[in-house]
N, C-alpha and C positions, 0 to 999 in steps of 0.2 A: 877471168879478171887477171890482168897482168901487173897490178900494183902489188908491189912487195913492200914489206915491213919488218923492222927489227924485231927478233923475237927472243926472249928471255925466259929461264927457268929459275924460279925462287923456291928456295928450301929452307924451311925453319919451324918454330913452333908458334902456334896460334896465340894471340894475346891473352885471352881470357882462359880457355879451357888448357893451354900448355899442350895441345896435341900436335904431333908431327904433321905438316902439311906443305904440299908442293904446288905451285902455281905457275902456269905458263902464260906469259904476258906477250900478246902481240902487239906491239906499240913502242913508243920512245922511251927513253931513258927517265923522263919527267913522270911517266906512268908506273914505271918500275920503283921509282922512289916514291910515290905516292902509296902504292899497294904495300911496300915494304913497311911504311910506317902505320898503315892502317890495319894491316892483318897481323903482323907478327911482333913477338914480345921484343926480340933483339934483331940486329940487322941480319937479315937471311942470306943464305949462300946464293950468290946470283951467278948464273951461267950464260954467256950469250950463245945462243943457237943459230945464229945466221939470219939471213933474211928470207922471209916466207911469203910466197904470193896468196893472196886471199882465197883463190880457188883451190889451194891445197890446205888450208886451215884445218877443215872438218876432217880430212882424210889423214892428217898427221898426227891427230890427237892420240891415237893408238900407240904410235911410236914414241910420243912425249912421255905418256903413262904418268900424267900429273892428276891430281885431285881435281883441279878446276882450271879452265882455261879460260882467260879474259882477252876480248879483242877491242882494242881502243880505236874508234874510227869515227865517221860522221853519219848522218841520216841517210846519206846517198847508199850506204851498205846496209841499212836496217832490214831490209827485205831478203837479202842474202842470208844475214845472220838468223833470222827467224825461220828460214827455210831449210836451214842446217842444223837445227836443234839447239840454237843459242837463245836465252832469254835476252830481250832487247831492252837495256836499262839507259835511258837516256838522262843526261843532267836535268836537274829540276829546277825551275824558277820558283822562288817564295814570293807570295803576293799577299799583300794586307788590304783588308777592306777598311777604309778610313771614313766612310759616312758616319754620321752620327757625332756624338760628343767624344771628346778625348777620354773622359771617364769610361764611357761604354767600351772604347777600343782597348784601355787598359785592362778591363775586367775580363778579357779573353787571353791575357798574358799569364804565364805560370806565376805562382806566388814568390818563389825566388827572384825571378826576373822583375816582377812588379815591384819589389822592395828597392831594386837598384834603380828602376825608373823614378821612383819617389826621392831616391837620394839625389839624382840629377836635378829634378824640379826644386829641390831645396837648396842645392848649391849655386854658387854665384859665376854660374856659365853664362855667357853671352853668344850670339850667333850673328853671322853675317853673310849675306847671299851677295855674290859679286860676279861681274863678267870681266873684271880686271885681269888681263892676260899675264902679267907679271905675277900675280898671286898665284896664278896656274903653275908657274915654273918653278915657284918655291914649294907648292904643295907636291909637285911631280919629285923634285931632286932631294928635298929634305924630309918628306914624309912618306910618299907612297912607295919609292923604291926601297928605302930602308924597311919599311913594314913588309913588304913582299919577300924580300930576301932573307930576313930575319925569321918570319913566321913559317915560310914554305920552302925554305932552304932549296935543296936540289929539285924540288917539284914546282918551284916558281916560275909563272910565265907571265912576266910584267908586260904590260902594254907599252907600246912605244910612245915618246912624246907626241909624234904627229897623230898617232891614233887617238891618244887623249885630247889633243887640241881639237880634233874633227868633232868629238862628242861634246867638248865644251861649248863650241860655236853653236850647237843646238840646244844648249842648256846654260846652267849656271853652276857655280862653285859655292857650296855651303862650307863654312868654316865655323867650327866650335872653339870658343877661347875661354881660358880661365885666367882672369886678369889680361895680361898683354901677350900671352903664350897662347898659341894654337896647338891644341891638344888632339884634334881630330877633324876629319873634312872627308867631303864626297861630292860627286857630281849629282846633279839633278836635271833629268832630260824628260821634257813632256813627250807623252805618246798618247794623244787623244784624251781620254778621261783617266789615263794612267799617268803616274809621274815615276820615272825609272831611275834607280840608283845604280848604274853600272859599275862606278869605281868608288872604293872607300879606303880610307888609311887612317891609321891611329898611331899615337906616338906610345912609347914604352911597351913595346911589342913582346918584351920578354914575358911579361905576363899572358894568361890565354885570352881573358877578356876583361878590360879595365873599365872604370866608369867612364872613359872617354868614349869607349865602344858603345856603350848604352846611350851617352850623349848624342852621338851622331845619328843614331836612330830615333831618339825622343824629339830632336829638333827637326829632322827630315819629316816626321809625321806631323808635326806642328805646322811647318810650311805647307805641306800638302793639304791638310785640312784649310788652313787660311786662304789658299788660292782655288779652292773648290774642286779638287780632284776627289774621284770615286775610290780609287786604289793606287797603291805603291807597289811597284815592282822592285824587290830588293835583290834581286840578281840570282845566280845560279850556285848550285852546289852539286857535288857529285851524288849519286843516287844512293849512297849507302848510309843507313839511318844511324850507324855508331860514328859518322864523320862528326867531328865538334861543330863544324859551322852549320851542318844539317840540325842538329839538335838545339843549338842556339837560336836559329831563325824559327824553328817550329814552337820553341817555348815562348817566343814573342806574339803568338797566336797568328802565324801566318798559314796560308794554305799553298799547296804544291801543284804544278802543272809541268808539262813537259817544256823543256827549253827548245824552242824552235829556231829555224834558220839554217841555211846550207851548212855552215861552218859549226853548228852546235854539235857538241861531242857526245856519242853514243857508245856505250859498252855493250859487248856481247859476253854473256857468261854461260858456260856449259861444264856440268859436272861429269866426270867420266864414270862414277857409281855412286848411289846413295848410301854408303856405308856410315859406320860410326864417326869417322873423321869429317866426312861431308855435314852430317848432322851438327857436329860441334861447330863447324863454320856457319851454317846457318843460324845457329844459336848465338854465336858471337856476333855475325855481321849480317844482319837482315838487310834486305835491299829492296829497292822499287823497281818494277818492270812494267813494260807495255803489253796489254793484251786486249785485242777487239778494241782498239783505239783509246783506251782508258787507262789510268796507272793503278797499279796494285802493289801491295807489299807481300813479301815472302819471309817467313821465319820458322825456325824449328823450337818447339817448347816442349818440355817433358810432360807438363800438364797444362790445361787450358781452362781457364775462368776469366771473369771479367777484370780482376786485378793484373792477371799475367798477360791478357791482350791489350789493355788499354794504352800502354806505351808505345804501341805500333800502330794505333788507330790514327794515322796521320790525315789532317783535314786535306781533303783534295783527291785522296785514293777512292776507287770505286769499291774495293774490297781488301780484305788481308787474308792471304793464304797461309795456313799453319799446318806444318806437318808434326803430329804428335801421336803418342800412344794413349792418351788418357784426356778426356774431356768431361768436364762437370757441365752438362746441360744446365742445371738448377742454377750454376753460377754465371750464366750467360745471359741473365735477364736484360732486356734492353738491346740485345744484339739478334740479328738474324743468322742462323746457322744452318750449313748445309755440309754433309759429308760426301765427298767426291769418291766414285768407284771406277774401275776400268771401263766399265759402260758408258763413262763420261768423256773418254779421251777423245773420240769423234768430233766432240762440240768445241775443241779447243784447237788453236793453232799447233804447227809441228812441234815448236819448242816447249810449249806447254804439256802437250799431248805426252811427248818423250818424258818429261819428268813425271807426271802423273803416273804414267806406267811403271816406272822405277819405284815410285812410292807403293803402288799397288802389289808390286813383285814381293814386298816384304810382309810377313805374317802379323808383325807387332804394330806397324805404324800405318797411319792413314792420312790423307790429306782432307783439310776442312777449309770451306770459304765461310769468311765472317763478314757481315755487314753491320753498319752502325747507322 
């Protein structure tokens, strides 16, 4: 493969454990910015390693001597990544089932977010669904671009106005207002029995999630139910469970599926060794990966019981894989539990077999597969 990509080395301290950690990122500076903020306490030291062809990625890992290598690419290279021992972690779509009553849908929402949805229902918000092109221009320049650039900074990849217009012509613009002021908005594009929300923007983006954020989800669901759709596709997030948007959407009762399409982003993750530092990373940064056509989660937990496992049992995952030294079987009531050993390596693809063999090489830790 002659495709060459920029390669960077990041060194710093992990956000939660404070452990020294190095990451080689094969991808653009946008990916470097994202992983710098997601993984590290402070801005890590970043070194440009030059451009690396994909066929040399695996063979160059030893020279890089990083704790983790991440390749940011597309589905086109997913087979290559898996064959070379990388976990294949696609961006994930969050989908909400909207059949049934609004009350039934809200019952699947976490309690804290349910309170915010109740606040939206009691507030004096109004909404408008429009195909007025002039309102699209105002949405793009006055709300969407400021939202993207403030919230995502150097990792922002805003869509062009022409790209936004192409989506708009297939759907409509939902505007949420408080009095005369538009406080949030999104696009709604029909896809068969699904209503897709590809673009969203909120004013006052200095805050993590404002009531305007909840309002746009609330009224999108309202419109979807009103028009007889079965599901709502609320768009993609990266496959890392500690990502703020991942947690926000999951808390709204949504389930995950792989983001598809030729341009959908896929990450390849490969650990150099499963030492204490790598275990700290997996404890701090559980992620979703693809195995046998289904999505699974991977996390490290010092001890395993129903309470510690539940936060990572994301709807839509086939199973959760846990690296641990201590499992309380009596505390896993309601879960299907399986301990994996070296004899199971042949039952998985190259990437997972490699990781399983690394776990099995340690005396203290084991790998467990948990279903619910």
